[in-house]
VEXDREN-2710 file (C-alpha; in Angstrom, 1 decimal):
% VEXDREN-2710
k/r/px/py/pz
1/MET/0.0/0.0/0.0
2/ARG/3.0/2.3/0.4
3/ALA/3.2/3.0/-3.3
4/ALA/-0.5/3.7/-3.7
5/LEU/-0.5/6.0/-0.7
6/SER/2.5/7.9/-2.0
7/GLY/0.4/8.9/-5.0
8/ILE/-2.0/10.8/-2.8
9/ALA/-1.1/14.5/-2.5
10/LEU/-1.8/14.8/1.2
11/PRO/0.5/16.3/3.9
12/VAL/-0.2/13.4/6.2
13/LEU/2.3/11.3/4.1
14/ALA/5.1/12.6/6.4
15/PHE/4.3/9.8/8.9
16/ALA/7.9/8.5/9.0
17/ILE/9.0/7.8/12.5
18/PRO/6.5/6.0/14.9
19/HIS/6.2/7.0/18.5
20/HIS/6.0/3.9/20.7
21/MET/3.9/4.4/23.9
22/ASN/3.4/2.3/26.9
23/ALA/0.0/1.8/28.4
24/HIS/0.2/4.8/30.7
25/GLN/1.2/7.1/27.8
26/ARG/-1.6/5.7/25.6
27/ARG/-4.1/6.4/28.4
28/MET/-2.8/10.0/28.7
29/ALA/-2.9/10.5/24.9
30/MET/-6.5/9.3/24.8
31/LEU/-7.4/11.5/27.7
32/HIS/-5.8/14.5/26.0
33/SER/-7.7/13.8/22.9
34/LEU/-11.0/14.1/24.9
35/VAL/-10.1/17.4/26.5
36/GLY/-13.1/19.7/26.1
37/VAL/-15.5/16.8/25.6
38/HIS/-18.4/16.9/28.1
39/PRO/-19.1/13.2/28.7
40/LYS/-22.5/13.8/30.2
41/SER/-23.6/15.1/26.8
42/SER/-21.5/12.7/24.6
43/SER/-21.7/9.1/23.5
44/PHE/-19.4/6.2/23.2
45/VAL/-20.4/4.0/20.3
46/VAL/-19.2/0.5/19.2
47/LEU/-20.4/-0.8/15.8
48/GLY/-19.7/-4.6/15.8
49/ALA/-19.7/-4.9/19.6
50/HIS/-19.4/-8.7/19.7
51/ALA/-18.7/-9.2/23.4
52/PHE/-17.3/-5.8/24.2
53/GLY/-16.3/-5.3/27.8
54/THR/-17.6/-8.6/29.0
55/SER/-15.6/-10.9/31.3
56/GLY/-13.1/-13.0/29.5
57/GLU/-13.3/-11.1/26.2
58/SER/-9.7/-10.8/25.1
59/ASN/-10.1/-9.1/21.8
60/ASP/-10.9/-5.6/23.1
61/ASP/-8.4/-2.9/23.8
62/PRO/-8.5/-2.6/27.6
63/LEU/-8.1/1.2/27.4
64/LEU/-11.1/1.5/25.2
65/VAL/-13.1/-0.7/27.6
66/GLU/-11.8/1.5/30.5
67/PHE/-13.0/4.7/28.7
68/ALA/-16.4/3.2/28.0
69/GLN/-16.8/2.1/31.6
70/ARG/-15.2/4.8/33.7
71/TRP/-16.4/8.0/32.0
72/PRO/-19.9/9.4/32.8
73/TRP/-21.1/9.3/29.2
74/ALA/-24.6/10.2/28.3
75/GLN/-24.8/6.8/26.7
76/VAL/-22.6/3.8/25.7
77/LEU/-24.2/2.3/22.6
78/LEU/-23.1/-1.3/21.7
79/VAL/-24.4/-2.3/18.2
80/GLU/-24.2/-5.9/17.1
81/ALA/-25.6/-7.3/13.9
82/SER/-25.6/-11.0/15.0
83/PRO/-28.8/-11.8/16.9
84/PHE/-27.0/-14.5/18.8
85/LEU/-24.1/-12.3/19.9
86/ALA/-26.4/-9.3/20.7
87/THR/-28.5/-11.5/23.0
88/ASN/-25.4/-13.0/24.5
89/LEU/-23.8/-9.5/25.1
90/SER/-27.0/-8.2/26.6
91/GLY/-27.2/-11.1/29.1
92/ARG/-23.5/-10.9/30.0
93/LEU/-23.1/-7.2/30.2
94/ASP/-22.4/-5.9/33.7
95/ARG/-23.9/-2.5/33.7
96/THR/-22.7/-1.8/37.3
97/ARG/-19.2/-1.3/35.8
98/TYR/-20.4/1.6/33.7
99/LYS/-20.8/5.2/34.9
100/ALA/-22.8/6.2/31.8
101/SER/-26.3/7.4/32.2
102/ALA/-27.4/4.7/29.8
103/VAL/-25.8/1.5/28.4
104/ARG/-27.7/0.0/25.4
105/VAL/-27.2/-3.1/23.4
106/ARG/-28.8/-2.8/19.9
107/ASN/-29.2/-5.7/17.4
108/ALA/-29.1/-3.8/14.1
109/ALA/-27.3/-3.7/10.8
110/VAL/-26.0/-0.7/8.9
111/CYS/-28.0/-0.3/5.7
112/PRO/-25.9/-0.2/2.5
113/SER/-25.5/3.3/1.1
114/GLY/-28.6/4.3/-0.9
115/SER/-30.5/1.1/0.0
116/ALA/-34.2/1.2/0.7
117/LYS/-34.0/-2.1/2.7
118/LYS/-35.7/-2.2/6.1
119/THR/-34.1/-5.6/7.1
120/MET/-31.2/-7.7/6.1
121/LYS/-30.7/-11.5/6.4
122/PHE/-28.0/-12.4/8.9
123/HIS/-26.7/-16.0/8.6
124/THR/-25.6/-17.7/11.8
125/LEU/-23.9/-21.1/12.3
126/THR/-26.0/-23.0/14.9
127/ALA/-24.2/-26.3/15.0
128/ARG/-23.1/-25.9/18.6
129/LEU/-26.8/-25.7/19.7
130/ARG/-27.0/-29.3/18.4
131/ASP/-23.7/-30.5/19.7
132/GLY/-22.3/-28.8/22.8
133/ARG/-18.9/-30.5/22.3
134/LEU/-18.1/-28.2/19.4
135/PRO/-15.8/-25.2/20.3
136/SER/-17.5/-22.1/21.6
137/TYR/-16.1/-19.8/18.8
138/ILE/-18.5/-21.5/16.4
139/ASP/-21.3/-19.5/17.9
140/GLN/-19.5/-16.3/16.6
141/THR/-19.5/-17.5/13.0
142/GLY/-21.9/-15.4/11.0
143/SER/-22.3/-13.0/8.1
144/PHE/-24.8/-11.1/6.0
145/ASN/-23.2/-12.9/3.0
146/ARG/-23.8/-16.7/3.3
147/SER/-21.0/-17.5/0.8
148/ASN/-18.5/-15.7/3.1
149/MET/-19.0/-18.4/5.6
150/GLU/-18.0/-21.3/3.4
151/PRO/-14.2/-20.8/3.6
152/VAL/-14.4/-20.2/7.4
153/ILE/-16.4/-23.3/7.9
154/ALA/-14.0/-25.3/5.7
155/THR/-11.1/-24.1/7.9
156/ILE/-12.9/-25.0/11.1
157/ALA/-13.7/-28.5/9.9
158/LYS/-10.1/-29.1/8.6
159/SER/-8.0/-27.4/11.2
160/PHE/-9.9/-27.2/14.5
161/LEU/-12.0/-30.3/14.8
162/ARG/-10.6/-33.6/16.1
163/GLY/-11.6/-37.2/16.5
164/ASP/-15.4/-38.0/16.2
165/LEU/-16.2/-34.3/15.8
166/LYS/-14.1/-34.2/12.6
167/THR/-15.9/-37.3/11.3
168/ILE/-19.4/-36.2/12.2
169/TRP/-19.2/-32.5/11.4
170/THR/-18.1/-32.3/7.8
171/PRO/-18.2/-28.9/6.1
172/ALA/-21.4/-29.8/4.3
173/LYS/-23.1/-30.7/7.6
174/LEU/-21.9/-27.5/9.3
175/MET/-23.2/-25.5/6.4
176/SER/-26.6/-27.2/6.8
177/THR/-27.0/-25.7/10.3
178/ILE/-26.8/-22.1/9.0
179/VAL/-29.9/-20.2/10.0
180/ALA/-30.9/-16.8/8.4
181/THR/-32.5/-14.2/10.6
182/ASP/-34.0/-10.8/9.6
183/VAL/-32.1/-8.0/11.3
184/LYS/-33.3/-4.4/11.3
185/CYS/-31.4/-2.3/8.9
186/ILE/-30.7/1.3/9.9
187/PRO/-28.8/4.0/7.9
188/LEU/-25.4/4.9/9.4
189/ALA/-26.4/8.5/10.0
190/GLN/-29.3/7.4/12.2
191/LEU/-27.3/4.7/14.0
192/VAL/-24.4/6.9/15.1
193/PRO/-25.7/9.8/17.3
194/ALA/-24.6/13.3/16.6
195/SER/-23.3/13.4/20.2
196/THR/-20.7/10.6/19.5
197/ALA/-17.2/11.4/20.7
198/VAL/-15.7/8.0/20.4
199/LEU/-16.5/5.5/17.6
200/VAL/-15.2/2.0/17.5
201/LEU/-15.7/0.0/14.3
202/ASP/-15.3/-3.8/13.9
203/VAL/-17.7/-4.7/11.1
204/GLU/-16.7/-7.7/9.2
205/GLY/-14.2/-6.1/6.8
206/LEU/-16.5/-3.1/6.0
207/ASP/-14.8/-0.7/8.4
208/CYS/-13.2/1.4/5.6
209/LYS/-16.4/1.6/3.6
210/LEU/-18.3/2.9/6.7
211/ILE/-15.6/5.5/7.4
212/THR/-16.2/7.0/4.0
213/SER/-20.0/7.2/4.7
214/LEU/-19.5/9.2/7.9
215/ASP/-20.3/12.9/7.9
216/LEU/-17.2/13.8/9.9
217/CYS/-17.9/17.6/9.6
218/GLN/-21.2/17.1/11.5
219/LEU/-20.1/14.4/13.9
220/ARG/-16.8/15.9/14.9
221/LEU/-15.6/12.6/16.4
222/ARG/-12.6/12.8/18.8
223/ILE/-11.5/9.2/18.5
224/ILE/-12.1/6.6/15.8
225/THR/-10.8/3.1/15.8
226/PHE/-11.1/0.7/12.9
227/GLU/-9.5/-2.3/11.3
228/ALA/-8.3/-2.3/7.7
229/HIS/-7.3/-5.9/7.3
230/ASN/-9.6/-8.1/5.2
231/THR/-10.5/-5.0/3.3
232/GLU/-9.9/-4.0/-0.4
233/GLU/-7.0/-1.6/-0.8
234/PRO/-9.1/1.0/-2.7
235/ASP/-11.6/1.1/0.2
236/CYS/-8.8/1.8/2.6
237/LEU/-7.3/4.5/0.4
238/ALA/-10.7/6.1/0.2
239/ALA/-11.1/5.9/4.0
240/TYR/-7.7/7.5/4.6
241/ALA/-8.5/10.3/2.1
242/HIS/-11.9/10.9/3.7
243/LEU/-10.2/11.2/7.1
244/TRP/-7.5/13.6/5.9
245/ARG/-9.5/15.9/3.7
246/GLY/-11.4/19.1/4.5
247/CYS/-12.9/19.5/8.0
248/SER/-12.2/15.9/8.9
249/ASP/-8.5/16.7/9.7
250/TYR/-7.5/13.3/11.1
251/ARG/-3.9/12.0/11.1
252/HIS/-2.2/8.9/12.3
253/GLY/1.0/7.6/13.9
254/VAL/2.0/4.5/15.9
255/PHE/1.9/3.1/19.4
256/GLU/2.0/-0.3/20.8
257/GLY/-1.1/-2.3/21.8
258/PRO/-4.1/-4.0/20.1
259/PHE/-5.1/-0.7/18.5
260/VAL/-1.8/1.0/17.9
261/ALA/-1.9/4.1/15.8
262/LYS/-2.2/7.6/17.2
263/GLU/-1.2/11.1/16.1
264/SER/-2.9/14.3/16.9
265/ARG/-3.7/17.4/14.9
266/GLY/-5.6/19.7/17.1
267/ASN/-7.8/17.6/19.3
268/VAL/-8.8/15.0/16.7
269/HIS/-7.4/11.5/16.6
270/PHE/-7.9/8.2/15.0
271/PHE/-6.5/4.8/15.7
272/LEU/-5.6/1.8/13.4
273/ASN/-4.4/-1.6/14.4
274/GLN/-1.0/-3.1/13.8
275/THR/-2.2/-5.2/10.8
276/THR/-2.9/-2.0/9.0
277/LEU/0.4/-0.4/9.9
278/ASP/2.3/-3.5/8.7
279/ARG/0.7/-2.9/5.2
280/LEU/1.9/0.7/4.9
END
């Protein structure tokens, strides 16, 4: 991606030397980015919440969880498209850990740009409901595109199942347990409140496309995190250009951790993960 990026005439291309930060420095940088934000009138929003902030969830950046839980936000909104994961998150969520006025879990999908759809079909692998011996991560296998699940299921059957499970649960049998559920479809502009100060994206490889759909002049987000792996390079380039142009004014640099990029210009920041930085 370096060559492609070098063709974009943007001053942000001078991102040469990374700044490595320890956890305390990262915390201070994030706090600094929120200077001037009044949490009691601001929102913390996660699109693709999965199991955000629940006990035993190791995929979340602990500092993002800390910010969600320890600041007195007007609301923490956790949006998850998978009906199974949304129900699971709602049941496991410990609201006593949050200082927010409201903590909401919402089962919803982001409508494709220009779409008139009211619902979208979400495909969930339900094999574990039939055989509790199967690994728990199978419950998290789902997609709006059924064909996207085929290579994932093939990998599960080939590499992670052993003994009788491998014999019984062939890829074809696993595929036969996919159930489609209608999920309410909401335009991005309606899903992300205007009061949002922190936006965390983890939406099945569509993060970059959603970035370009955000009206950053209206939202004035202080912190954005998103993943760019499993995403087409043109979508990433469009997302970076959208963040860098006009009133958006976002930049990036590097620090260590699950989400590892940070550089400030004024009070606005965005974060990328290490996978993205490795591609630059």
